[in-house]
C-alpha positions, -999 to 999 in steps of 0.1 A, spaced: -251 539 -66 -235 555 -96 -239 595 -93 -223 599 -125 -247 579 -145 -277 592 -125 -267 627 -133 -260 621 -173 -293 601 -173 -311 629 -154 -299 656 -177 -304 637 -212 -335 621 -200 -349 656 -188 -342 671 -220 -360 644 -240 -392 647 -218 -391 683 -220 -391 685 -257 -418 656 -256 -440 677 -229 -439 710 -245 -441 694 -282 -472 673 -273 -489 699 -254 -485 722 -285 -497 695 -309 -529 688 -287 -534 726 -287 -537 727 -325 -565 701 -323 -581 705 -287 -574 739 -278 -568 748 -240 -548 773 -221 -531 756 -191 -530 790 -174 -569 789 -175 -571 759 -155 -588 762 -118 -561 763 -90 -532 770 -116 -510 802 -108 -508 832 -131 -484 828 -159 -462 859 -147 -459 843 -114 -421 838 -107 -429 804 -91 -442 792 -125 -407 788 -138 -402 763 -116 -429 743 -139 -400 740 -167 -380 718 -143 -408 692 -142 -395 672 -170 -360 670 -153 -374 661 -118 -390 631 -135 -358 619 -153 -336 624 -121 -363 606 -102 -364 576 -130 -327 578 -131 -323 571 -94 -350 543 -95 -335 528 -126 -301 525 -106 -316 509 -78 -338 484 -102 -313 479 -130 -302 444 -113 -339 429 -113 -343 437 -148 -338 404 -167 -335 400 -205 -318 418 -234 -312 455 -234 -346 464 -253 -363 439 -229 -348 457 -199 -358 491 -213 -393 479 -220 -398 466 -186 -385 496 -169 -406 518 -192 -437 497 -181 -430 500 -146 -426 537 -148 -461 538 -166 -478 517 -139 -463 536 -112 -467 573 -126 -490 577 -155 -521 554 -145 -523 567 -109 -515 604 -120 -544 605 -147 -567 586 -122 -564 612 -98 -562 642 -123 -595 627 -140 -612 620 -110 -609 653 -94 -603 677 -119 -624 693 -146 -598 700 -173 -602 695 -209 -598 661 -219 -570 673 -245 -547 678 -214 -552 640 -204 -545 628 -240 -513 652 -239 -501 636 -207 -505 601 -225 -490 613 -256 -456 626 -238 -452 600 -211 -456 566 -232 -432 576 -259 -412 597 -231 -410 566 -207 -397 542 -238 -370 567 -247 -358 569 -213 -361 533 -206 -339 527 -237 -314 557 -228 -309 544 -194 -299 510 -203 -275 525 -228 -260 548 -200 -255 519 -176 -246 497 -205 -268 467 -192 
């Protein structure tokens, strides 16, 4: 277990995912307007616990970095192939089930689901490439 690499990957990957999350949400809102604070079950925007929402990309990045550290020896091929394989694994493990649960159990605007795809797909591709670079494999 390489704690230094996990910490670096979590911080840098989290920053990348943060920019993508809020950038794609902003972009989607220009085409399909929706206010996330108006969704059923969401906390009020002035609730102090809502600040934790901004940590979500970092939680995802640290979890990915931890999984990458465990799975890096199983990834075969070139650095690009390893990054793509890890990205595909994250898409299958996180995006598909997450979207399925959200779509089948929540009546949120379709723009929200599209925005989720638009930040997770490129985000996972970038973090997969970033992690192969950080671990130098």
